[in-house]
KETI-769668 format. One record per residue: residue in three letters; x, y, z of N, C-alpha, C in turn. Coordinates in pm, whole numbers, m for minus. Atoms other than C-alpha are relative to their C-alpha. Last residue first. Layout:
BEGIN
res,nX,nY,nZ,caX,caY,caZ,cX,cY,cZ
ALA,X,Y,Z,X,Y,Z,X,Y,Z
...
//
This chain:
BEGIN
res,nX,nY,nZ,caX,caY,caZ,cX,cY,cZ
UNK,m147,m3,7,578,114,m2872,102,55,27
UNK,m24,m144,77,271,158,m2684,168,m43,m82
UNK,m151,m25,m48,143,m200,m2560,36,165,m97
UNK,m106,83,112,m213,m290,m2689,125,111,14
UNK,m37,m94,24,m537,m257,m2447,139,m63,m83
UNK,m74,49,116,m841,m432,m2397,93,76,m54
UNK,m27,m54,92,m1018,m346,m2035,63,m105,m114
UNK,m149,0,78,m1191,m632,m1918,2,176,m26
UNK,m49,m31,m126,m1502,m665,m1676,135,55,m64
UNK,95,m63,m90,m1810,m582,m1999,110,m24,168
UNK,143,83,m5,m1589,m591,m2290,m77,43,127
UNK,59,43,m150,m1366,m301,m2321,m87,m97,m38
UNK,119,64,30,m1174,m140,m2647,m57,m46,151
UNK,88,m31,137,m869,13,m2746,m123,m39,0
UNK,149,47,m9,m708,140,m2461,m66,3,m89
UNK,146,m109,54,m353,263,m2503,m106,m107,m20
UNK,132,87,73,m74,81,m2315,m119,94,m27
UNK,108,m87,90,248,208,m2161,m86,m35,m110
UNK,35,m13,115,377,m71,m1968,m69,130,m39
UNK,85,m72,6,520,m136,m1615,m21,36,m142
UNK,m15,m94,54,684,m480,m1572,m147,121,m35
UNK,m28,m129,m81,598,m708,m1284,46,116,m72
UNK,97,m36,m139,520,m1012,m1487,108,101,71
UNK,m58,25,m112,712,m975,m1826,m101,59,152
UNK,54,12,m67,490,m912,m2171,35,m66,161
UNK,33,89,m79,740,m838,m2406,m122,28,104
UNK,m123,m10,m133,636,m611,m2651,7,m86,84
UNK,m137,120,36,450,m796,m2999,95,82,127
UNK,m116,m81,46,78,m651,m2903,175,m99,m4
UNK,m41,95,177,m200,m795,m2746,114,88,m21
UNK,m84,m96,82,m336,m653,m2355,15,m113,m129
UNK,m16,102,105,m647,m780,m2180,150,34,m60
UNK,31,m105,150,m680,m466,m1909,47,m171,m58
UNK,m37,71,70,m829,m524,m1543,28,12,m131
UNK,65,47,87,m906,m187,m1372,96,m92,m57
UNK,23,159,m27,m721,m171,m1066,m118,m42,m124
UNK,124,14,m131,m716,239,m1039,m42,m134,m41
UNK,m17,m41,m134,m310,242,m1131,m222,m8,53
UNK,m68,m103,m37,m388,0,m1426,m12,67,152
UNK,106,m83,m133,m400,m365,m1340,55,155,m46
UNK,m19,m87,m99,m240,m649,m1594,m90,65,80
UNK,98,m56,m151,m293,m961,m1804,52,127,72
UNK,93,m5,43,m91,m1129,m2122,m197,98,27
UNK,2,15,116,122,m1329,m1943,m121,63,m77
UNK,m17,140,20,70,m1243,m1564,m4,m33,m191
UNK,12,81,m126,52,m935,m1339,25,m169,m101
UNK,52,89,28,160,m661,m1575,39,m104,65
UNK,m149,101,m80,160,m342,m1420,m53,m163,m81
UNK,21,93,m51,m3,m111,m1680,78,m29,71
UNK,m129,77,m34,72,267,m1734,m82,m151,52
UNK,m27,28,m179,m204,426,m1934,72,m84,m8
UNK,m132,62,m11,m296,578,m2256,24,30,148
UNK,m95,m40,m92,m668,656,m2299,118,m100,20
UNK,m93,m75,74,m849,554,m2620,103,64,109
UNK,m20,m2,92,m1174,405,m2428,145,112,m76
UNK,m151,m6,m40,m1162,453,m2066,71,m42,m143
UNK,m52,m123,m55,m1519,531,m2071,150,m25,m20
UNK,33,m11,160,m1640,164,m2170,78,171,m35
UNK,m65,61,87,m1476,19,m1879,m10,121,m106
UNK,m107,m23,m71,m1655,276,m1613,93,m23,m137
UNK,m27,m111,68,m1954,200,m1829,78,32,45
UNK,m12,m6,148,m1863,m170,m1748,m20,144,m68
UNK,m111,62,20,m1825,m134,m1362,12,25,m181
UNK,m150,m66,m22,m2103,66,m1348,115,3,m16
UNK,50,m104,46,m2359,m201,m1472,107,103,3
UNK,m73,22,162,m2152,m495,m1309,m58,74,m78
UNK,m122,m23,m2,m2230,m317,m979,55,m49,m172
UNK,m26,m154,m20,m2601,m226,m1037,202,m3,1
UNK,9,m65,142,m2634,m600,m1127,47,131,m25
UNK,m54,52,72,m2513,m697,m786,m6,57,m135
UNK,m106,m70,4,m2695,m457,m621,139,m90,m103
UNK,42,m113,50,m2997,m618,m781,137,91,41
UNK,m21,9,143,m2891,m950,m680,m51,125,m85
UNK,m166,42,49,m2798,m868,m333,m13,8,m117
UNK,m65,m120,22,m3167,m728,m320,178,m11,16
UNK,26,m71,131,m3315,m1049,m447,65,152,20
UNK,m91,62,149,m3101,m1282,m219,m24,75,m104
UNK,m149,m38,m63,m3204,m1071,91,43,m46,m173
UNK,m45,m141,m14,m3544,m1070,27,104,41,m2
UNK,15,m33,235,m3566,m1463,m86,m10,162,25
UNK,m126,45,71,m3378,m1465,312,m47,m12,m151
UNK,9,161,109,m3647,m1272,467,131,m44,m60
UNK,80,m65,86,m3510,m986,709,6,m153,m115
UNK,m6,60,111,m3435,m1080,1031,m46,60,m83
UNK,116,38,86,m3572,m857,1382,61,m82,m152
UNK,90,m102,59,m3209,m830,1544,m105,m41,m68
UNK,131,8,m92,m3014,m1074,1753,m91,91,m36
UNK,102,118,17,m2777,m1172,1463,m154,m28,122
UNK,115,59,124,m2704,m848,1476,m75,m128,m31
UNK,170,m43,m4,m2609,m788,1789,m19,m40,m75
UNK,m25,m92,21,m2281,m1081,1698,m136,105,69
UNK,m76,m89,m84,m2208,m1386,1874,43,176,m46
UNK,74,14,m132,m2387,m1578,1557,160,19,104
UNK,m112,34,m24,m2294,m1414,1229,m51,m31,167
UNK,m36,m19,m151,m2640,m1356,1067,138,m56,37
UNK,m32,134,m23,m2541,m1357,645,m20,33,233
UNK,m2,42,m137,m2662,m1049,501,m6,m101,57
UNK,135,98,m72,m2614,m1090,151,45,38,139
UNK,48,185,m120,m2284,m946,60,m88,11,69
UNK,111,12,m43,m2161,m710,m257,m11,m119,137
UNK,12,152,m90,m1837,m629,m324,m103,16,81
UNK,97,13,m170,m1896,m326,m540,57,m114,25
UNK,m72,140,m31,m1590,m160,m823,m153,m22,142
UNK,m29,94,95,m1711,130,m957,34,m129,23
UNK,m68,109,m11,m1889,403,m726,30,m126,m106
UNK,m67,36,148,m1996,751,m832,109,m144,18
UNK,m175,46,29,m2050,830,m469,39,m13,m100
UNK,m28,m49,m37,m2417,887,m552,116,72,39
UNK,m48,m84,102,m2425,685,m806,41,116,83
UNK,m71,70,105,m2395,353,m622,45,146,m52
UNK,m109,m79,m28,m2561,596,m330,124,m121,m94
UNK,m47,m105,71,m2879,489,m462,160,86,8
UNK,m49,26,101,m2852,142,m349,1,124,m128
UNK,m121,98,38,m2828,200,m24,10,m15,m143
UNK,m119,m114,m38,m3115,454,m19,185,m82,m28
UNK,m68,m99,111,m3284,210,m194,51,109,8
UNK,m61,48,75,m3234,m46,102,20,110,m169
UNK,m124,5,m41,m3378,156,311,90,m36,m79
UNK,m114,m103,m13,m3657,204,146,114,31,28
UNK,m31,m31,99,m3773,m133,118,92,125,m45
UNK,92,m74,28,m3674,m169,500,15,m9,m183
UNK,38,m81,151,m3402,m317,620,m101,23,m69
UNK,115,m131,18,m3476,m420,970,m32,69,m123
UNK,120,m38,m60,m3166,m633,995,m78,85,32
UNK,m8,m29,m118,m2953,m600,691,m108,m5,86
UNK,63,75,m109,m3048,m697,408,25,m45,127
UNK,143,m17,23,m2807,m604,161,m69,m64,79
UNK,81,103,13,m2443,m565,241,m157,53,m26
UNK,139,m1,m73,m2220,m301,87,m105,m146,26
UNK,31,131,m92,m1848,m313,68,m177,36,13
UNK,80,m20,m149,m1708,m16,m180,m64,m180,28
UNK,46,90,49,m1468,50,m510,m99,29,177
UNK,85,39,m90,m1427,396,m602,m39,m122,12
UNK,97,119,m26,m1193,518,m859,m50,m11,133
UNK,16,117,m86,m960,839,m924,m110,m77,41
UNK,m10,93,55,m885,1041,m1197,m25,m112,84
UNK,91,17,83,m959,1366,m1079,m41,m138,m53
UNK,m35,117,135,m787,1324,m788,m102,m13,m94
UNK,m168,m20,m32,m805,1667,m525,46,m110,m109
UNK,m35,m156,67,m1186,1725,m664,156,18,20
UNK,9,12,158,m1274,1336,m656,82,144,m44
UNK,m85,153,90,m1141,1256,m339,0,45,m100
UNK,m57,m82,m97,m1381,1578,m171,146,m100,m93
UNK,m36,m153,77,m1650,1430,m407,156,106,52
UNK,m9,74,91,m1599,1089,m233,7,160,m117
UNK,m136,29,21,m1577,1197,128,39,10,m191
UNK,m112,m126,m42,m1918,1422,79,175,m11,m40
UNK,26,m97,130,m2094,1145,m53,67,123,m12
UNK,m29,96,123,m1984,924,211,21,56,m126
UNK,m132,m13,3,m2054,1196,477,68,m73,m113
UNK,m25,m90,51,m2385,1203,359,112,71,17
UNK,m13,23,123,m2475,862,389,81,162,m24
UNK,161,22,93,m2402,908,761,42,9,m121
UNK,2,m85,76,m2042,800,917,m129,2,1
UNK,m50,m112,m15,m1906,602,1220,m38,94,m75
UNK,m91,m62,42,m2085,252,1195,9,168,5
UNK,m79,m37,m25,m2291,92,1452,102,70,m81
UNK,m123,97,m27,m2468,m117,1290,98,69,2
UNK,20,174,m35,m2781,m33,1351,54,m59,m1
UNK,m14,m39,m184,m2687,380,1322,m19,m126,26
UNK,m121,0,m114,m2587,272,985,16,7,65
UNK,m67,96,m4,m2925,130,877,130,m44,23
UNK,67,47,m105,m3080,467,1007,60,m179,m30
UNK,18,m98,m122,m2899,690,802,m11,m136,105
UNK,104,m7,m86,m2918,419,466,15,73,145
UNK,52,m156,25,m2648,415,219,m83,51,55
UNK,134,m27,72,m2472,68,369,m1,181,m64
UNK,121,120,m41,m2201,m130,430,m118,79,m37
UNK,141,m45,m1,m1946,173,354,m75,m45,100
UNK,88,80,m102,m1609,32,393,m105,83,27
UNK,62,m105,m81,m1455,240,73,m57,m120,129
UNK,95,66,m70,m1177,62,m146,m67,52,138
UNK,67,9,m139,m1014,369,m278,m67,m90,14
UNK,115,139,33,m814,367,m660,m41,m48,196
UNK,184,m36,14,m631,644,m763,m85,m76,43
UNK,75,12,130,m258,482,m706,m143,72,27
UNK,120,54,m61,m18,668,m452,m113,m32,m80
UNK,m42,166,m13,277,690,m723,m113,m83,114
UNK,0,79,132,134,1022,m852,20,m153,59
UNK,m95,102,13,162,1193,m475,m58,m134,m107
UNK,m134,m7,83,31,1537,m473,107,m108,m39
UNK,m32,m97,95,m342,1515,m428,124,m30,m72
UNK,86,91,94,m347,1120,m243,m33,176,m151
UNK,m64,97,82,m64,1239,m55,m72,8,m136
UNK,m99,m64,75,m269,1583,92,67,m131,m148
UNK,33,m103,100,m542,1363,116,69,79,m82
UNK,46,105,133,m398,1098,312,m51,107,m126
UNK,m105,7,86,m236,1430,515,m15,m146,m87
UNK,m50,m75,90,m558,1512,631,93,m1,m115
UNK,m89,m137,m32,m636,1217,791,12,103,m120
UNK,m135,m94,58,m869,975,682,4,101,3
UNK,m134,m6,m88,m1125,839,965,109,47,m120
UNK,1,m86,m85,m1448,869,780,110,m12,76
UNK,m4,m180,41,m1353,718,477,9,73,92
UNK,101,m115,m81,m1280,387,661,19,128,m4
UNK,0,m82,m113,m1028,200,446,m130,67,69
UNK,152,m96,m67,m988,m108,253,34,109,97
UNK,109,20,10,m649,m150,120,m126,5,35
UNK,71,16,m107,m424,107,m11,m55,m94,23
UNK,196,22,m6,m191,114,m319,m34,m2,156
UNK,52,76,m125,162,205,m363,m150,m11,31
UNK,157,m19,m68,321,218,m681,m63,m17,105
UNK,119,m39,88,624,270,m847,m97,32,12
UNK,95,28,2,916,253,m539,m158,46,m102
UNK,0,118,96,1221,362,m622,m132,m89,m5
UNK,53,m85,125,1177,658,m412,m11,m84,m92
UNK,m36,110,60,1143,483,m65,m46,50,m156
UNK,m109,53,m25,1197,739,182,53,m149,m97
UNK,m98,m80,m1,958,925,36,109,m5,59
UNK,7,m5,194,677,717,m87,147,113,43
UNK,m41,47,116,695,598,255,58,m4,m140
UNK,m161,5,m14,715,902,476,72,m142,m106
UNK,m149,m77,41,439,1004,270,121,m43,40
UNK,m6,10,155,217,686,320,78,97,m53
UNK,m94,208,37,312,648,707,m1,25,m131
UNK,m186,m83,m3,215,1087,729,54,m172,m10
UNK,m26,m124,123,m150,976,563,144,6,27
UNK,7,44,136,m214,670,781,58,112,m82
UNK,120,48,60,m173,840,1095,35,m69,m116
UNK,4,84,122,134,886,1326,m124,17,m21
UNK,97,m64,46,102,1182,1617,m7,m70,m131
UNK,m25,m85,57,355,1053,1894,m142,70,m75
UNK,m5,m134,m71,382,762,2053,43,116,m111
UNK,m119,m22,25,212,443,1868,16,151,50
UNK,m92,69,m164,m113,332,2010,133,8,m73
UNK,83,m71,m96,m347,566,1742,126,m48,166
UNK,m66,m94,m33,m82,492,1474,m74,57,118
UNK,m167,m44,m5,m302,362,1223,56,87,36
UNK,m21,4,m146,m702,338,1259,170,2,45
UNK,m19,m150,m65,m683,432,904,m36,m8,156
UNK,m120,m79,19,m555,73,839,m30,191,67
UNK,21,m114,m17,m842,m118,1003,98,93,m3
UNK,116,28,m23,m747,m477,926,m115,95,34
UNK,33,33,m133,m424,m446,779,m169,m53,21
UNK,114,99,m43,m276,m381,449,m16,1,169
UNK,m44,m41,m171,m14,m119,292,m155,m88,41
UNK,181,m66,m2,m62,m261,m121,50,m17,165
UNK,27,66,m126,290,m226,m277,m97,21,59
UNK,101,m125,m127,355,m192,m605,8,m76,129
UNK,20,m104,80,662,m284,m900,m100,87,125
UNK,128,m51,14,839,m572,m681,m32,151,m43
UNK,35,51,115,1185,m671,m793,m181,82,m8
UNK,52,182,48,1338,m791,m455,m24,20,m135
UNK,m104,26,8,1505,m422,m391,m98,m163,m74
UNK,m52,m60,156,1122,m289,m403,124,m44,m43
UNK,107,78,79,1048,m588,m143,55,91,m153
UNK,m42,121,17,1306,m459,87,m54,m58,m98
UNK,m156,35,38,1268,m128,81,10,m104,m29
UNK,23,m48,123,863,m186,178,127,20,m109
UNK,53,119,76,986,m391,466,m10,65,m163
UNK,m152,163,5,1242,m124,619,m76,m113,m140
UNK,m111,m64,117,961,170,536,90,m101,m31
UNK,115,m34,159,714,m31,726,122,16,m100
UNK,m5,159,22,999,m109,1039,m76,m13,m150
UNK,m101,6,11,1027,292,1063,5,m166,m61
UNK,6,m18,110,695,325,1073,111,34,m79
UNK,m62,m120,13,607,164,1348,29,16,m111
UNK,m124,26,14,347,m127,1315,52,158,m49
UNK,m90,m19,142,26,m75,1471,124,m18,m10
UNK,m170,m59,m19,m209,m200,1709,82,m20,m138
UNK,m74,m29,90,m606,m249,1733,145,m19,32
UNK,7,m181,m17,m724,m462,1986,112,45,m155
UNK,m56,m45,m89,m775,m864,1897,m63,133,m30
UNK,m86,m76,2,m823,m1038,1581,78,108,109
UNK,m78,73,78,m1057,m1290,1580,131,74,m6
UNK,m84,61,m75,m1260,m1087,1814,41,m139,m58
UNK,m106,m53,m115,m1220,m776,1631,49,m110,137
UNK,m149,16,81,m1357,m982,1295,120,69,165
UNK,m27,60,m147,m1728,m1055,1489,165,m7,m3
UNK,m145,49,7,m1860,m808,1272,29,m74,104
UNK,m11,70,97,m2262,m695,1235,171,m116,m22
UNK,82,122,m62,m2304,m486,1514,m30,m121,m91
UNK,103,m39,130,m1982,m230,1405,m102,m205,61
UNK,94,132,m44,m1763,m272,1754,m116,m14,m95
UNK,125,m34,33,m1461,m65,1677,m105,m146,33
UNK,33,m74,m150,m1117,m107,1860,m208,3,m40
UNK,103,m133,20,m1005,m348,1531,m60,26,128
UNK,105,m22,m62,m683,m567,1461,m111,136,35
UNK,104,136,m30,m403,m549,1319,m122,72,101
UNK,69,m64,m80,m178,m233,1124,m54,m169,59
UNK,m21,m156,m68,64,m166,895,m43,m34,88
UNK,93,m28,m104,131,m528,712,18,144,89
UNK,m91,m47,m132,307,m491,393,m126,m4,116
UNK,90,m103,m145,150,m629,89,93,m12,99
UNK,m84,36,m110,334,m729,m245,m78,43,93
UNK,66,m95,m98,246,m705,m632,m10,m48,204
UNK,79,m109,11,385,m831,m927,m27,115,110
UNK,m74,m121,m40,661,m1072,m849,m28,150,m40
UNK,m10,m62,156,446,m1371,m851,92,110,70
UNK,m9,98,61,419,m1603,m492,66,33,m182
UNK,125,82,9,510,m1374,m262,44,m74,m129
UNK,90,18,90,822,m1210,m127,m140,m81,m2
UNK,m32,m30,175,1091,m1160,43,m18,32,m74
UNK,7,137,133,987,m1168,379,28,57,m112
UNK,m56,m24,136,1025,m911,692,24,m139,m70
UNK,m114,80,63,795,m972,1006,51,0,m152
UNK,m36,m9,114,676,m700,1164,60,m77,m48
UNK,m117,14,54,535,m720,1548,6,m46,m160
UNK,m33,65,107,224,m624,1635,160,21,m82
UNK,m103,m25,134,188,m569,1988,m65,m22,m105
UNK,m27,m179,13,m89,m500,2247,75,13,m95
UNK,m99,m29,67,m261,m907,2275,17,176,m29
UNK,m109,m67,m47,m455,m952,2531,82,61,m15
UNK,48,m140,m45,m776,m951,2343,72,47,85
UNK,m72,m68,70,m612,m1246,2130,m31,117,44
UNK,13,m146,m44,m634,m1451,2460,m15,72,m72
UNK,m32,m44,m135,m473,m1822,2385,m99,169,m26
UNK,94,m110,65,m530,m2087,2072,22,71,119
UNK,m86,m137,7,m246,m2383,2027,m134,135,m6
UNK,80,m122,3,m487,m2672,2019,85,103,84
UNK,52,38,86,m282,m3007,1964,m67,123,m50
UNK,119,m39,m73,32,m2944,2159,m95,15,m165
UNK,4,m169,35,336,m3083,1950,m148,43,85
UNK,87,m37,m71,389,m3458,2027,4,112,8
UNK,76,108,7,600,m3571,1744,m142,107,79
UNK,17,105,m104,763,m3248,1744,m87,m83,5
UNK,m65,103,20,748,m3032,1429,32,m94,120
UNK,114,43,28,434,m2822,1614,102,m160,m108
UNK,37,28,m104,674,m2661,1840,m72,m157,m25
UNK,m79,72,m84,891,m2547,1618,m36,m107,75
UNK,m25,78,84,570,m2415,1418,143,m92,30
UNK,149,88,1,469,m2269,1740,92,m64,m107
UNK,m27,108,m117,857,m2127,1808,m135,m65,3
UNK,m34,128,27,818,m1937,1496,36,m67,104
UNK,m155,20,m103,561,m1701,1602,77,m108,m76
UNK,m69,m164,11,260,m1519,1385,161,m26,47
UNK,m32,70,162,31,m1873,1388,156,129,m44
UNK,m118,113,34,55,m1803,1744,40,m47,m111
UNK,m123,m69,m27,m137,m1438,1727,111,m113,46
UNK,m66,m108,96,m391,m1578,1534,119,27,14
UNK,25,m128,m33,m417,m1902,1716,14,106,m117
UNK,m133,m86,m62,m325,m2268,1607,m117,190,m24
UNK,159,m96,13,m595,m2606,1587,135,178,44
UNK,m43,m110,m57,m373,m2882,1493,m53,144,6
UNK,m184,58,m88,m373,m3252,1325,m48,111,131
UNK,m111,m103,m50,m754,m3182,1176,58,m42,105
UNK,m81,m32,90,m961,m3441,997,105,115,62
UNK,m114,65,31,m1092,m3523,1289,51,m19,m73
UNK,m26,95,178,m1275,m3237,1333,90,m102,9
UNK,106,92,40,m1374,m3170,1667,11,m62,m112
UNK,m45,165,m69,m1054,m2942,1704,m68,m95,45
UNK,m117,47,48,m1199,m2746,1448,46,m107,87
UNK,79,69,92,m1517,m2659,1637,108,m106,m99
UNK,54,123,m14,m1358,m2633,1927,m59,m39,m94
UNK,m126,147,m17,m1126,m2361,1814,m35,m128,2
UNK,59,125,m63,m1411,m2109,1727,86,m127,m50
UNK,178,0,m44,m1337,m1765,1686,m54,m122,84
UNK,11,m51,m74,m969,m1831,1683,m103,25,30
UNK,m27,110,m124,m990,m2134,1462,m19,125,83
UNK,59,140,m36,m1190,m1914,1237,47,m60,84
UNK,126,m74,m100,m1004,m1596,1264,m71,m110,30
UNK,58,m131,39,m669,m1777,1112,m109,15,122
UNK,m16,m139,m76,m509,m2101,1213,m100,53,m50
UNK,136,m94,20,m647,m2509,1131,103,140,53
UNK,m28,m126,m125,m278,m2729,1073,m137,128,m57
UNK,65,m131,55,m327,m3064,848,9,107,147
UNK,9,m94,m97,m39,m3291,862,m99,132,m38
UNK,m56,m68,m41,m89,m3546,546,m45,53,153
UNK,m94,31,m57,m146,m3900,501,68,157,73
UNK,0,50,m172,m458,m3873,385,95,28,117
UNK,m138,27,m106,m410,m3611,158,11,m55,67
UNK,m151,m19,160,m658,m3575,m131,101,m48,57
UNK,52,103,87,m955,m3679,154,101,m3,m120
UNK,m4,177,m73,m822,m3473,414,m23,m156,m95
UNK,m127,53,m16,m802,m3203,201,58,m120,54
UNK,m60,33,144,m1151,m3193,86,119,3,39
UNK,54,85,29,m1229,m3187,458,26,m87,m94
UNK,m67,60,m54,m1044,m2891,512,24,m177,28
UNK,m165,13,68,m1179,m2719,281,79,m90,58
UNK,59,106,144,m1554,m2816,381,143,30,m74
UNK,38,91,m70,m1461,m2646,745,30,m133,m114
UNK,m145,50,m42,m1300,m2358,584,7,m143,61
UNK,m77,52,116,m1655,m2343,384,189,0,51
UNK,16,96,46,m1812,m2309,688,15,m54,m150
UNK,m63,58,m98,m1634,m2044,859,m54,m172,m99
UNK,m96,27,47,m1696,m1825,526,52,m130,103
UNK,m9,58,140,m2069,m1887,517,173,m61,20
UNK,15,211,m53,m2089,m1831,917,21,m46,m145
UNK,116,40,m18,m1945,m1477,791,10,m134,57
UNK,78,m106,40,m1615,m1294,789,m166,m7,41
UNK,159,46,m86,m1456,m1587,980,m87,120,m35
UNK,116,m120,29,m1174,m1663,723,m142,4,78
UNK,141,11,37,m901,m1918,743,m78,131,m19
UNK,m61,m98,m33,m524,m2003,689,m181,85,m9
UNK,143,m104,66,m540,m2351,607,8,78,106
UNK,21,m125,m51,m141,m2497,660,m138,69,m58
UNK,104,m98,76,m115,m2835,484,m32,118,164
UNK,98,m117,m75,202,m2977,631,m56,79,m108
UNK,140,59,m34,396,m3288,477,m123,64,40
UNK,16,8,130,744,m3144,604,m181,m47,9
UNK,117,5,m9,735,m2883,869,m36,m59,m132
UNK,28,128,92,1089,m2858,879,m111,m125,m21
UNK,30,41,m60,1083,m2509,1122,27,m228,m33
UNK,m29,0,m30,1171,m2344,850,102,m99,146
UNK,m106,28,95,986,m2445,627,111,m2,84
UNK,33,159,24,694,m2386,867,101,m62,m65
UNK,5,79,m128,841,m2054,1008,m30,m157,m39
UNK,m136,17,m53,868,m1935,612,m2,m93,140
UNK,m91,91,76,517,m2063,526,141,5,1
UNK,m18,139,m62,408,m1900,834,50,m76,m81
UNK,m46,m7,m103,507,m1552,703,m19,m141,41
UNK,m154,9,22,373,m1578,383,109,m28,104
UNK,m24,125,51,70,m1668,491,109,0,m49
UNK,m75,115,m128,67,m1374,709,m26,m154,m46
UNK,m148,m45,m85,66,m1137,409,67,m137,141
UNK,m90,31,97,m231,m1330,209,176,39,49
UNK,21,114,17,m442,m1318,515,162,m61,m55
UNK,m47,9,m88,m399,m957,547,33,m135,42
UNK,m155,m23,28,m518,m941,243,109,m16,52
UNK,m64,m130,68,m849,m1126,302,146,m14,32
UNK,77,m136,m91,m1054,m1428,303,133,84,m2
UNK,144,m3,18,m920,m1815,277,19,138,55
UNK,74,m124,m21,m548,m1881,209,m135,29,m27
UNK,130,m29,68,m390,m2230,187,m115,109,83
UNK,79,m66,m86,m21,m2295,260,m150,34,m72
UNK,145,m59,61,102,m2629,188,m44,101,50
UNK,124,m9,m108,447,m2740,402,m114,114,m152
UNK,m26,m135,m103,772,m2811,139,m178,18,56
UNK,48,m108,44,782,m3179,90,m34,106,54
UNK,5,m63,m91,975,m3520,183,m79,136,m82
//
């Protein structure tokens, strides 16, 4: 007998959901099973998911392979047609204990994928932890009501739905009691939090409730936000709450107004710049990450240059660069496409820019004293999420927060020494 194995592809929300499935599978007695929790954000992500399944079958010919996640939800027939796959499970079904209880029966249903657009609630599943004792994820929201022209994810996740604040606070407290120093609030579109709940719930109000009701929590971090939807309470929390980490990852996607319009984004480049200026005025030590797509359909050289320039105009530090890949089933796939070679060149320029701005930021941190959350022996993260290589005599146990002097930096890391 062997414990069920979970392979997680994609986002932080998948990381949380994988832990829920691991528990359900273990309790159902699913021995010798491999659960592949897939991503569908790009066509390449789906291809890699299928490739992962084929590799797992070669390596473990006798294992039961269960494919779930967004790719399974959106393209169930693709995975059902693969001889390597034993079961295909949808995104709603994967969170239900009874699904795994059914799979433990010899003649369990092979494909269980229902209409995700009909799902109207998100139940929070209490979990005791993740693989390490450093950082834990708490789901506060699922689904998305927006229809960006490049994105297939709403059809994998369904409509936006929020977890009640009391349940979130209870889960955060439970994880802190288990020894976690940092909690990340995650979801598909977390700045839409609360619109489906009674009253006037918002992400900012939730953040302030968590920090108020779990005073033992050392660090609270947010996953990607849509900056145009940041509410007043979130900005107040950013200003007043030191335990809310000064690092925001923004869903920018582009820095050109016509491109943003064709993407059906809800902001202009001036909105993004103004948000970063406001956040920096409230929290001078804040850093920003951002998603940027290179080579969106119809993007001209000048439109790309606008996206390139927004890196400096917003003062971005961490770039997640995506070369545009047409996703079947999205409006952008039907638009006039940019030449593939040009897309690669633009993505390379953005990535080089990202390398340079990160290196510049890291060099600027020399001589500072910061609190570092230790993730593993000799490595940790600052509040701004910069990775630190640690040296010195202090014990570096995972989950500890230690005062650290930054002695130097290389292209990707800070180099720090634990203070006496």
